[in-house]
N, CA, C, O and the ligand as a Tripos MOL2 file, in Angstrom:
@<TRIPOS>MOLECULE
protein
  273   271    69     0     0
PROTEIN
NO_CHARGES

@<TRIPOS>ATOM
      1 N         -16.5910    6.4940   -8.4220 N.3       1 MET1
      2 CA        -16.3370    7.7890   -9.0730 C.3       1 MET1
      3 C         -17.3640    8.7970   -8.5800 C.2       1 MET1
      4 O         -18.5360    8.7400   -8.9530 O.2       1 MET1
      5 N         -16.9130    9.7180   -7.7390 N.am      2 LEU2
      6 CA        -17.8360   10.6870   -7.1770 C.3       2 LEU2
      7 C         -17.9400   11.9320   -8.0620 C.2       2 LEU2
      8 O         -19.0170   12.5060   -8.2170 O.2       2 LEU2
      9 N         -16.7890   12.3460   -8.6480 N.am      3 GLU3
     10 CA        -16.7630   13.5640   -9.4470 C.3       3 GLU3
     11 C         -17.0820   13.2130  -10.8910 C.2       3 GLU3
     12 O         -16.1710   12.8970  -11.6570 O.2       3 GLU3
     13 N         -18.3190   13.2600  -11.2730 N.am      4 LEU4
     14 CA        -18.7110   12.8160  -12.6010 C.3       4 LEU4
     15 C         -18.4160   13.8450  -13.6810 C.2       4 LEU4
     16 O         -18.4110   13.5050  -14.8640 O.2       4 LEU4
     17 N         -18.1680   15.1030  -13.3010 N.am      5 ASN5
     18 CA        -17.9330   16.1390  -14.2940 C.3       5 ASN5
     19 C         -16.4710   16.2550  -14.7000 C.2       5 ASN5
     20 O         -16.1450   17.0320  -15.5970 O.2       5 ASN5
     21 N         -15.5910   15.5070  -14.0650 N.am      6 ILE6
     22 CA        -14.1650   15.5980  -14.3500 C.3       6 ILE6
     23 C         -13.8530   14.7980  -15.6060 C.2       6 ILE6
     24 O         -14.2920   13.6560  -15.7410 O.2       6 ILE6
     25 N         -13.0830   15.4010  -16.5410 N.am      7 GLN7
     26 CA        -12.6450   14.6670  -17.7260 C.3       7 GLN7
     27 C         -11.5830   13.6670  -17.3270 C.2       7 GLN7
     28 O         -10.6120   14.0350  -16.6670 O.2       7 GLN7
     29 N         -11.7430   12.4050  -17.7120 N.am      8 MET8
     30 CA        -10.8140   11.3640  -17.3090 C.3       8 MET8
     31 C          -9.9170   10.9050  -18.4510 C.2       8 MET8
     32 O          -9.0430   10.0620  -18.2450 O.2       8 MET8
     33 N         -10.1180   11.4420  -19.6480 N.am      9 PHE9
     34 CA         -9.3040   11.0140  -20.7840 C.3       9 PHE9
     35 C          -8.1760   12.0170  -21.0280 C.2       9 PHE9
     36 O          -8.1510   13.0960  -20.4360 O.2       9 PHE9
     37 N          -7.2420   11.6440  -21.9120 N.am     10 ALA10
     38 CA         -6.0640   12.4600  -22.1550 C.3      10 ALA10
     39 C          -6.4370   13.7910  -22.7930 C.2      10 ALA10
     40 O          -7.2430   13.8430  -23.7230 O.2      10 ALA10
     41 N          -5.8400   14.8700  -22.2810 N.am     11 VAL11
     42 CA         -6.0960   16.2190  -22.7590 C.3      11 VAL11
     43 C          -4.7380   16.9070  -22.8220 C.2      11 VAL11
     44 O          -3.9100   16.6800  -21.9400 O.2      11 VAL11
     45 N          -4.4700   17.7530  -23.8480 N.am     12 PRO12
     46 CA         -3.1970   18.4750  -23.8890 C.3      12 PRO12
     47 C          -2.9300   19.2010  -22.5820 C.2      12 PRO12
     48 O          -3.8360   19.8110  -22.0130 O.2      12 PRO12
     49 N          -1.6810   19.1400  -22.0980 N.am     13 ALA13
     50 CA         -1.3450   19.6280  -20.7630 C.3      13 ALA13
     51 C          -1.7490   21.0920  -20.5750 C.2      13 ALA13
     52 O          -2.2450   21.4670  -19.5120 O.2      13 ALA13
     53 N          -1.5380   21.9270  -21.6100 N.am     14 ARG14
     54 CA         -1.8040   23.3580  -21.4500 C.3      14 ARG14
     55 C          -3.2960   23.6610  -21.3500 C.2      14 ARG14
     56 O          -3.6760   24.7630  -20.9540 O.2      14 ARG14
     57 N          -4.1470   22.6980  -21.7050 N.am     15 LYS15
     58 CA         -5.5880   22.9340  -21.6120 C.3      15 LYS15
     59 C          -6.1570   22.5820  -20.2560 C.2      15 LYS15
     60 O          -7.3230   22.8590  -19.9720 O.2      15 LYS15
     61 N          -5.3390   21.9740  -19.4220 N.am     16 VAL16
     62 CA         -5.8030   21.6190  -18.0740 C.3      16 VAL16
     63 C          -5.2940   22.6820  -17.1100 C.2      16 VAL16
     64 O          -4.0850   22.8790  -16.9800 O.2      16 VAL16
     65 N          -6.2100   23.3640  -16.4390 N.am     17 SER17
     66 CA         -5.8010   24.4010  -15.5000 C.3      17 SER17
     67 C          -5.0890   23.7850  -14.3090 C.2      17 SER17
     68 O          -5.2570   22.6010  -14.0190 O.2      17 SER17
     69 N          -4.2980   24.5880  -13.6240 N.am     18 LYS18
     70 CA         -3.5790   24.0980  -12.4490 C.3      18 LYS18
     71 C          -4.5520   23.5290  -11.4280 C.2      18 LYS18
     72 O          -4.3110   22.4850  -10.8220 O.2      18 LYS18
     73 N          -5.6640   24.2480  -11.2550 N.am     19 THR19
     74 CA         -6.6450   23.7850  -10.2760 C.3      19 THR19
     75 C          -7.2320   22.4340  -10.6700 C.2      19 THR19
     76 O          -7.3890   21.5390   -9.8390 O.2      19 THR19
     77 N          -7.5500   22.3080  -11.9480 N.am     20 ARG20
     78 CA         -8.1580   21.0470  -12.3970 C.3      20 ARG20
     79 C          -7.1600   19.8970  -12.2780 C.2      20 ARG20
     80 O          -7.5100   18.8010  -11.8410 O.2      20 ARG20
     81 N          -5.9270   20.1580  -12.6680 N.am     21 GLN21
     82 CA         -4.8990   19.1240  -12.5530 C.3      21 GLN21
     83 C          -4.6870   18.7260  -11.0900 C.2      21 GLN21
     84 O          -4.5700   17.5440  -10.7660 O.2      21 GLN21
     85 N          -4.6400   19.7220  -10.2230 N.am     22 ARG22
     86 CA         -4.4220   19.4270   -8.8000 C.3      22 ARG22
     87 C          -5.6280   18.7310   -8.1880 C.2      22 ARG22
     88 O          -5.4910   17.8670   -7.3210 O.2      22 ARG22
     89 N          -6.8230   19.1250   -8.6560 N.am     23 THR23
     90 CA         -8.0280   18.4600   -8.1580 C.3      23 THR23
     91 C          -8.0290   16.9880   -8.5440 C.2      23 THR23
     92 O          -8.3610   16.1190   -7.7380 O.2      23 THR23
     93 N          -7.6490   16.7240   -9.7980 N.am     24 ARG24
     94 CA         -7.5890   15.3310  -10.2710 C.3      24 ARG24
     95 C          -6.5680   14.5370   -9.4560 C.2      24 ARG24
     96 O          -6.8070   13.3780   -9.1160 O.2      24 ARG24
     97 N          -5.4330   15.1600   -9.1440 N.am     25 ARG25
     98 CA         -4.3720   14.4280   -8.4520 C.3      25 ARG25
     99 C          -4.5630   14.3910   -6.9390 C.2      25 ARG25
    100 O          -3.7580   13.8050   -6.2160 O.2      25 ARG25
    101 N          -5.6280   15.0170   -6.4740 N.am     26 ALA26
    102 CA         -5.8560   15.0570   -5.0260 C.3      26 ALA26
    103 C          -6.0230   13.6640   -4.4470 C.2      26 ALA26
    104 O          -5.7620   13.4550   -3.2620 O.2      26 ALA26
    105 N          -6.4550   12.7020   -5.2640 N.am     27 HIS27
    106 CA         -6.6880   11.3380   -4.7770 C.3      27 HIS27
    107 C          -5.5400   10.4100   -5.1440 C.2      27 HIS27
    108 O          -5.6300    9.2060   -4.9070 O.2      27 HIS27
    109 N          -4.4640   10.9410   -5.7160 N.am     28 SER28
    110 CA         -3.4120   10.0880   -6.2660 C.3      28 SER28
    111 C          -2.2890    9.7810   -5.2870 C.2      28 SER28
    112 O          -1.4100    8.9730   -5.5860 O.2      28 SER28
    113 N          -2.3090   10.4140   -4.1250 N.am     29 ALA29
    114 CA         -1.1850   10.2440   -3.2090 C.3      29 ALA29
    115 C          -1.0840    8.8080   -2.7180 C.2      29 ALA29
    116 O          -2.0880    8.1490   -2.4480 O.2      29 ALA29
    117 N           0.1590    8.3400   -2.6100 N.am     30 MET30
    118 CA          0.3810    7.0330   -2.0100 C.3      30 MET30
    119 C           0.5880    7.2330   -0.5140 C.2      30 MET30
    120 O           1.0560    8.2870   -0.0820 O.2      30 MET30
    121 N           0.2420    6.2270    0.2670 N.am     31 ASP31
    122 CA          0.5640    6.3260    1.6920 C.3      31 ASP31
    123 C           1.5070    5.1940    2.0730 C.2      31 ASP31
    124 O           1.6450    4.2020    1.3580 O.2      31 ASP31
    125 N           2.1370    5.3680    3.1980 N.am     32 ALA32
    126 CA          3.1320    4.3900    3.6370 C.3      32 ALA32
    127 C           2.4570    3.0590    3.9150 C.2      32 ALA32
    128 O           1.3390    3.0340    4.4310 O.2      32 ALA32
    129 N           3.1190    1.9330    3.5800 N.am     33 PRO33
    130 CA          2.5200    0.6300    3.8510 C.3      33 PRO33
    131 C           2.3650    0.3890    5.3480 C.2      33 PRO33
    132 O           3.1940    0.8170    6.1520 O.2      33 PRO33
    133 N           1.3000   -0.2980    5.7010 N.am     34 THR34
    134 CA          1.0610   -0.6120    7.1050 C.3      34 THR34
    135 C           2.0390   -1.6830    7.5680 C.2      34 THR34
    136 O           2.2320   -2.6980    6.8990 O.2      34 THR34
    137 N           2.6370   -1.4490    8.6910 N.am     35 VAL35
    138 CA          3.6330   -2.3780    9.2260 C.3      35 VAL35
    139 C           3.2790   -2.6800   10.6740 C.2      35 VAL35
    140 O           2.9610   -1.7730   11.4430 O.2      35 VAL35
    141 N           3.3340   -3.9420   11.0410 N.am     36 VAL36
    142 CA          3.1440   -4.3200   12.4400 C.3      36 VAL36
    143 C           4.3580   -5.1260   12.8910 C.2      36 VAL36
    144 O           5.1400   -5.6020   12.0680 O.2      36 VAL36
    145 N           4.5040   -5.2710   14.2040 N.am     37 LYS37
    146 CA          5.6270   -6.0280   14.7470 C.3      37 LYS37
    147 C           5.2320   -7.4950   14.9210 C.2      37 LYS37
    148 O           4.1550   -7.7870   15.4400 O.2      37 LYS37
    149 N           6.0850   -8.4080   14.4970 N.am     38 CYS38
    150 CA          5.8510   -9.8320   14.7240 C.3      38 CYS38
    151 C           5.8550  -10.1110   16.2270 C.2      38 CYS38
    152 O           6.8180   -9.7670   16.9120 O.2      38 CYS38
    153 N           4.7950  -10.7300   16.7480 N.am     39 PRO39
    154 CA          4.7750  -10.9990   18.1910 C.3      39 PRO39
    155 C           5.8160  -12.0360   18.6060 C.2      39 PRO39
    156 O           6.1950  -12.1020   19.7750 O.2      39 PRO39
    157 N           6.2760  -12.8360   17.6630 N.am     40 LYS40
    158 CA          7.2710  -13.8790   17.9650 C.3      40 LYS40
    159 C           8.6860  -13.3210   18.0400 C.2      40 LYS40
    160 O           9.3890  -13.5150   19.0320 O.2      40 LYS40
    161 N           9.0970  -12.6240   16.9810 N.am     41 CYS41
    162 CA         10.5000  -12.1870   16.9180 C.3      41 CYS41
    163 C          10.6490  -10.6670   16.8890 C.2      41 CYS41
    164 O          11.7650  -10.1560   16.9760 O.2      41 CYS41
    165 N           9.5370   -9.9380   16.7690 N.am     42 GLY42
    166 CA          9.6220   -8.4840   16.8210 C.3      42 GLY42
    167 C           9.9670   -7.8260   15.4950 C.2      42 GLY42
    168 O          10.0760   -6.6010   15.4270 O.2      42 GLY42
    169 N          10.1430   -8.6220   14.4280 N.am     43 ALA43
    170 CA         10.4580   -8.0350   13.1310 C.3      43 ALA43
    171 C           9.2510   -7.2680   12.6020 C.2      43 ALA43
    172 O           8.1100   -7.5790   12.9430 O.2      43 ALA43
    173 N           9.5110   -6.2680   11.7690 N.am     44 GLU44
    174 CA          8.4120   -5.5200   11.1600 C.3      44 GLU44
    175 C           7.8780   -6.3050    9.9690 C.2      44 GLU44
    176 O           8.6210   -6.6260    9.0420 O.2      44 GLU44
    177 N           6.5830   -6.6140   10.0010 N.am     45 ILE45
    178 CA          5.9640   -7.4090    8.9470 C.3      45 ILE45
    179 C           4.6590   -6.7570    8.5280 C.2      45 ILE45
    180 O           4.1160   -5.9180    9.2460 O.2      45 ILE45
    181 N           4.1560   -7.1470    7.3610 N.am     46 LYS46
    182 CA          2.8350   -6.7070    6.9470 C.3      46 LYS46
    183 C           1.7900   -7.4880    7.7230 C.2      46 LYS46
    184 O           1.9970   -8.6680    8.0080 O.2      46 LYS46
    185 N           0.6660   -6.8590    8.0740 N.am     47 PRO47
    186 CA         -0.3580   -7.5690    8.8440 C.3      47 PRO47
    187 C          -0.9910   -8.7080    8.0500 C.2      47 PRO47
    188 O          -1.0600   -8.6520    6.8220 O.2      47 PRO47
    189 N          -1.4460   -9.7290    8.7460 N.am     48 HIS48
    190 CA         -2.1530  -10.8780    8.1710 C.3      48 HIS48
    191 C          -1.2560  -11.6980    7.2420 C.2      48 HIS48
    192 O          -1.7470  -12.3490    6.3200 O.2      48 HIS48
    193 N           0.0480  -11.6680    7.4800 N.am     49 ARG49
    194 CA          0.9720  -12.4390    6.6560 C.3      49 ARG49
    195 C           1.9840  -13.1660    7.5300 C.2      49 ARG49
    196 O           2.3110  -12.7270    8.6320 O.2      49 ARG49
    197 N           2.4700  -14.2870    7.0100 N.am     50 VAL50
    198 CA          3.4920  -15.0510    7.7240 C.3      50 VAL50
    199 C           4.7420  -14.1800    7.8760 C.2      50 VAL50
    200 O           5.1400  -13.4730    6.9500 O.2      50 VAL50
    201 N           5.3440  -14.2470    9.0540 N.am     51 CYS51
    202 CA          6.5670  -13.4760    9.2960 C.3      51 CYS51
    203 C           7.7050  -14.0330    8.4450 C.2      51 CYS51
    204 O           7.9670  -15.2360    8.4590 O.2      51 CYS51
    205 N           8.3830  -13.1470    7.7000 N.am     52 LYS52
    206 CA          9.4960  -13.5840    6.8640 C.3      52 LYS52
    207 C          10.6880  -14.0380    7.6950 C.2      52 LYS52
    208 O          11.4580  -14.9000    7.2720 O.2      52 LYS52
    209 N          10.8340  -13.4570    8.8740 N.am     53 GLU53
    210 CA         12.0330  -13.7220    9.6670 C.3      53 GLU53
    211 C          11.9510  -15.0690   10.3740 C.2      53 GLU53
    212 O          12.9190  -15.8300   10.3640 O.2      53 GLU53
    213 N          10.7980  -15.3760   10.9930 N.am     54 CYS54
    214 CA         10.7240  -16.5860   11.8100 C.3      54 CYS54
    215 C           9.7240  -17.6030   11.2690 C.2      54 CYS54
    216 O           9.6740  -18.7280   11.7660 O.2      54 CYS54
    217 N           8.9310  -17.2420   10.2700 N.am     55 GLY55
    218 CA          8.0180  -18.2120    9.6670 C.3      55 GLY55
    219 C           6.7750  -18.4960   10.4850 C.2      55 GLY55
    220 O           6.0780  -19.4780   10.2290 O.2      55 GLY55
    221 N           6.4850  -17.6540   11.4640 N.am     56 TYR56
    222 CA          5.3370  -17.8970   12.3290 C.3      56 TYR56
    223 C           4.1220  -17.1010   11.8770 C.2      56 TYR56
    224 O           4.2400  -15.9950   11.3510 O.2      56 TYR56
    225 N           2.9730  -17.6800   12.0910 N.am     57 TYR57
    226 CA          1.7110  -16.9610   11.9020 C.3      57 TYR57
    227 C           0.7150  -17.4850   12.9130 C.2      57 TYR57
    228 O           0.5580  -18.6990   13.0460 O.2      57 TYR57
    229 N           0.0420  -16.6040   13.6270 N.am     58 LYS58
    230 CA         -0.9310  -16.9610   14.6630 C.3      58 LYS58
    231 C          -0.3340  -17.9370   15.6750 C.2      58 LYS58
    232 O          -1.0000  -18.8800   16.1020 O.2      58 LYS58
    233 N           0.9160  -17.7100   16.0530 N.am     59 GLY59
    234 CA          1.5270  -18.5010   17.1120 C.3      59 GLY59
    235 C           2.0340  -19.8620   16.6950 C.2      59 GLY59
    236 O           2.5070  -20.6230   17.5390 O.2      59 GLY59
    237 N           1.9500  -20.1910   15.4170 N.am     60 LYS60
    238 CA          2.4620  -21.4870   14.9610 C.3      60 LYS60
    239 C           3.5010  -21.2680   13.8720 C.2      60 LYS60
    240 O           3.4310  -20.3040   13.1100 O.2      60 LYS60
    241 N           4.4840  -22.1980   13.8120 N.am     61 GLU61
    242 CA          5.4410  -22.1310   12.7240 C.3      61 GLU61
    243 C           4.7960  -22.7480   11.4880 C.2      61 GLU61
    244 O           4.5150  -23.9460   11.4600 O.2      61 GLU61
    245 N           4.5640  -21.9350   10.4780 N.am     62 VAL62
    246 CA          3.9200  -22.4270    9.2690 C.3      62 VAL62
    247 C           4.8980  -22.5480    8.1090 C.2      62 VAL62
    248 O           4.6180  -23.2400    7.1300 O.2      62 VAL62
    249 N           6.0490  -21.8750    8.2130 N.am     63 VAL63
    250 CA          7.0910  -22.0080    7.2000 C.3      63 VAL63
    251 C           8.3790  -22.2930    7.9440 C.2      63 VAL63
    252 O           8.7900  -21.5250    8.8140 O.2      63 VAL63
    253 N           9.0190  -23.4100    7.5970 N.am     64 SER64
    254 CA         10.2520  -23.7650    8.2760 C.3      64 SER64
    255 C          11.3950  -22.8660    7.8310 C.2      64 SER64
    256 O          11.6130  -22.6670    6.6360 O.2      64 SER64
    257 N          12.1260  -22.3250    8.8060 N.am     65 LYS65
    258 CA         13.2640  -21.4710    8.4730 C.3      65 LYS65
    259 C          14.5790  -22.1790    8.7830 C.2      65 LYS65
    260 O          15.6470  -21.5770    8.6650 O.2      65 LYS65
    261 N          14.5130  -23.4490    9.1760 N.am     66 ASP66
    262 CA         15.7320  -24.1760    9.5630 C.3      66 ASP66
    263 C          16.5390  -24.6060    8.3470 C.2      66 ASP66
    264 O          17.7660  -24.6660    8.4130 O.2      66 ASP66
    265 N          15.8700  -24.9050    7.2390 N.am     67 ALA67
    266 CA         16.5310  -25.5270    6.0890 C.3      67 ALA67
    267 C          17.3770  -24.5480    5.2870 C.2      67 ALA67
    268 O          17.9940  -24.9590    4.3040 O.2      67 ALA67
    269 N          17.4340  -23.2650    5.6600 N.am     68 GLU68
    270 CA         18.1630  -22.3190    4.8460 C.3      68 GLU68
    271 C          19.6480  -22.2720    5.1530 C.2      68 GLU68
    272 O          20.3830  -21.5070    4.5300 O.2      68 GLU68
    273 ZN          8.6920  -13.2420   13.3210 Zn       69 ZN69
@<TRIPOS>BOND
     1     1     2 1
     2     2     3 1
     3     3     4 2
     4     3     5 am
     5     5     6 1
     6     6     7 1
     7     7     8 2
     8     7     9 am
     9     9    10 1
    10    10    11 1
    11    11    12 2
    12    11    13 am
    13    13    14 1
    14    14    15 1
    15    15    16 2
    16    15    17 am
    17    17    18 1
    18    18    19 1
    19    19    20 2
    20    19    21 am
    21    21    22 1
    22    22    23 1
    23    23    24 2
    24    23    25 am
    25    25    26 1
    26    26    27 1
    27    27    28 2
    28    27    29 am
    29    29    30 1
    30    30    31 1
    31    31    32 2
    32    31    33 am
    33    33    34 1
    34    34    35 1
    35    35    36 2
    36    35    37 am
    37    37    38 1
    38    38    39 1
    39    39    40 2
    40    39    41 am
    41    41    42 1
    42    42    43 1
    43    43    44 2
    44    43    45 am
    45    45    46 1
    46    46    47 1
    47    47    48 2
    48    47    49 am
    49    49    50 1
    50    50    51 1
    51    51    52 2
    52    51    53 am
    53    53    54 1
    54    54    55 1
    55    55    56 2
    56    55    57 am
    57    57    58 1
    58    58    59 1
    59    59    60 2
    60    59    61 am
    61    61    62 1
    62    62    63 1
    63    63    64 2
    64    63    65 am
    65    65    66 1
    66    66    67 1
    67    67    68 2
    68    67    69 am
    69    69    70 1
    70    70    71 1
    71    71    72 2
    72    71    73 am
    73    73    74 1
    74    74    75 1
    75    75    76 2
    76    75    77 am
    77    77    78 1
    78    78    79 1
    79    79    80 2
    80    79    81 am
    81    81    82 1
    82    82    83 1
    83    83    84 2
    84    83    85 am
    85    85    86 1
    86    86    87 1
    87    87    88 2
    88    87    89 am
    89    89    90 1
    90    90    91 1
    91    91    92 2
    92    91    93 am
    93    93    94 1
    94    94    95 1
    95    95    96 2
    96    95    97 am
    97    97    98 1
    98    98    99 1
    99    99   100 2
   100    99   101 am
   101   101   102 1
   102   102   103 1
   103   103   104 2
   104   103   105 am
   105   105   106 1
   106   106   107 1
   107   107   108 2
   108   107   109 am
   109   109   110 1
   110   110   111 1
   111   111   112 2
   112   111   113 am
   113   113   114 1
   114   114   115 1
   115   115   116 2
   116   115   117 am
   117   117   118 1
   118   118   119 1
   119   119   120 2
   120   119   121 am
   121   121   122 1
   122   122   123 1
   123   123   124 2
   124   123   125 am
   125   125   126 1
   126   126   127 1
   127   127   128 2
   128   127   129 am
   129   129   130 1
   130   130   131 1
   131   131   132 2
   132   131   133 am
   133   133   134 1
   134   134   135 1
   135   135   136 2
   136   135   137 am
   137   137   138 1
   138   138   139 1
   139   139   140 2
   140   139   141 am
   141   141   142 1
   142   142   143 1
   143   143   144 2
   144   143   145 am
   145   145   146 1
   146   146   147 1
   147   147   148 2
   148   147   149 am
   149   149   150 1
   150   150   151 1
   151   151   152 2
   152   151   153 am
   153   153   154 1
   154   154   155 1
   155   155   156 2
   156   155   157 am
   157   157   158 1
   158   158   159 1
   159   159   160 2
   160   159   161 am
   161   161   162 1
   162   162   163 1
   163   163   164 2
   164   163   165 am
   165   165   166 1
   166   166   167 1
   167   167   168 2
   168   167   169 am
   169   169   170 1
   170   170   171 1
   171   171   172 2
   172   171   173 am
   173   173   174 1
   174   174   175 1
   175   175   176 2
   176   175   177 am
   177   177   178 1
   178   178   179 1
   179   179   180 2
   180   179   181 am
   181   181   182 1
   182   182   183 1
   183   183   184 2
   184   183   185 am
   185   185   186 1
   186   186   187 1
   187   187   188 2
   188   187   189 am
   189   189   190 1
   190   190   191 1
   191   191   192 2
   192   191   193 am
   193   193   194 1
   194   194   195 1
   195   195   196 2
   196   195   197 am
   197   197   198 1
   198   198   199 1
   199   199   200 2
   200   199   201 am
   201   201   202 1
   202   202   203 1
   203   203   204 2
   204   203   205 am
   205   205   206 1
   206   206   207 1
   207   207   208 2
   208   207   209 am
   209   209   210 1
   210   210   211 1
   211   211   212 2
   212   211   213 am
   213   213   214 1
   214   214   215 1
   215   215   216 2
   216   215   217 am
   217   217   218 1
   218   218   219 1
   219   219   220 2
   220   219   221 am
   221   221   222 1
   222   222   223 1
   223   223   224 2
   224   223   225 am
   225   225   226 1
   226   226   227 1
   227   227   228 2
   228   227   229 am
   229   229   230 1
   230   230   231 1
   231   231   232 2
   232   231   233 am
   233   233   234 1
   234   234   235 1
   235   235   236 2
   236   235   237 am
   237   237   238 1
   238   238   239 1
   239   239   240 2
   240   239   241 am
   241   241   242 1
   242   242   243 1
   243   243   244 2
   244   243   245 am
   245   245   246 1
   246   246   247 1
   247   247   248 2
   248   247   249 am
   249   249   250 1
   250   250   251 1
   251   251   252 2
   252   251   253 am
   253   253   254 1
   254   254   255 1
   255   255   256 2
   256   255   257 am
   257   257   258 1
   258   258   259 1
   259   259   260 2
   260   259   261 am
   261   261   262 1
   262   262   263 1
   263   263   264 2
   264   263   265 am
   265   265   266 1
   266   266   267 1
   267   267   268 2
   268   267   269 am
   269   269   270 1
   270   270   271 1
   271   271   272 2
@<TRIPOS>SUBSTRUCTURE
     1 MET1         2 RESIDUE 1 A MET
     2 LEU2         6 RESIDUE 1 A LEU
     3 GLU3        10 RESIDUE 1 A GLU
     4 LEU4        14 RESIDUE 1 A LEU
     5 ASN5        18 RESIDUE 1 A ASN
     6 ILE6        22 RESIDUE 1 A ILE
     7 GLN7        26 RESIDUE 1 A GLN
     8 MET8        30 RESIDUE 1 A MET
     9 PHE9        34 RESIDUE 1 A PHE
    10 ALA10       38 RESIDUE 1 A ALA
    11 VAL11       42 RESIDUE 1 A VAL
    12 PRO12       46 RESIDUE 1 A PRO
    13 ALA13       50 RESIDUE 1 A ALA
    14 ARG14       54 RESIDUE 1 A ARG
    15 LYS15       58 RESIDUE 1 A LYS
    16 VAL16       62 RESIDUE 1 A VAL
    17 SER17       66 RESIDUE 1 A SER
    18 LYS18       70 RESIDUE 1 A LYS
    19 THR19       74 RESIDUE 1 A THR
    20 ARG20       78 RESIDUE 1 A ARG
    21 GLN21       82 RESIDUE 1 A GLN
    22 ARG22       86 RESIDUE 1 A ARG
    23 THR23       90 RESIDUE 1 A THR
    24 ARG24       94 RESIDUE 1 A ARG
    25 ARG25       98 RESIDUE 1 A ARG
    26 ALA26      102 RESIDUE 1 A ALA
    27 HIS27      106 RESIDUE 1 A HIS
    28 SER28      110 RESIDUE 1 A SER
    29 ALA29      114 RESIDUE 1 A ALA
    30 MET30      118 RESIDUE 1 A MET
    31 ASP31      122 RESIDUE 1 A ASP
    32 ALA32      126 RESIDUE 1 A ALA
    33 PRO33      130 RESIDUE 1 A PRO
    34 THR34      134 RESIDUE 1 A THR
    35 VAL35      138 RESIDUE 1 A VAL
    36 VAL36      142 RESIDUE 1 A VAL
    37 LYS37      146 RESIDUE 1 A LYS
    38 CYS38      150 RESIDUE 1 A CYS
    39 PRO39      154 RESIDUE 1 A PRO
    40 LYS40      158 RESIDUE 1 A LYS
    41 CYS41      162 RESIDUE 1 A CYS
    42 GLY42      166 RESIDUE 1 A GLY
    43 ALA43      170 RESIDUE 1 A ALA
    44 GLU44      174 RESIDUE 1 A GLU
    45 ILE45      178 RESIDUE 1 A ILE
    46 LYS46      182 RESIDUE 1 A LYS
    47 PRO47      186 RESIDUE 1 A PRO
    48 HIS48      190 RESIDUE 1 A HIS
    49 ARG49      194 RESIDUE 1 A ARG
    50 VAL50      198 RESIDUE 1 A VAL
    51 CYS51      202 RESIDUE 1 A CYS
    52 LYS52      206 RESIDUE 1 A LYS
    53 GLU53      210 RESIDUE 1 A GLU
    54 CYS54      214 RESIDUE 1 A CYS
    55 GLY55      218 RESIDUE 1 A GLY
    56 TYR56      222 RESIDUE 1 A TYR
    57 TYR57      226 RESIDUE 1 A TYR
    58 LYS58      230 RESIDUE 1 A LYS
    59 GLY59      234 RESIDUE 1 A GLY
    60 LYS60      238 RESIDUE 1 A LYS
    61 GLU61      242 RESIDUE 1 A GLU
    62 VAL62      246 RESIDUE 1 A VAL
    63 VAL63      250 RESIDUE 1 A VAL
    64 SER64      254 RESIDUE 1 A SER
    65 LYS65      258 RESIDUE 1 A LYS
    66 ASP66      262 RESIDUE 1 A ASP
    67 ALA67      266 RESIDUE 1 A ALA
    68 GLU68      270 RESIDUE 1 A GLU
    69 ZN69       273 GROUP 0 **** ****
């Protein structure tokens, strides 16, 4: 918490100025999830996770996809 002077508890909406409300929400934006391509099958996957499509991680099959 860098802004120590900001009120963090509930306050009636009309008592919060536009600037204060926008300042508070300046850190609230979500960003798009990071996606990388599976080196095995090329599917888009989250980094550091087993590929859902082919079951590979770090060049080895760690989850069998044959039984489905
Ligand atoms: Zn894959």
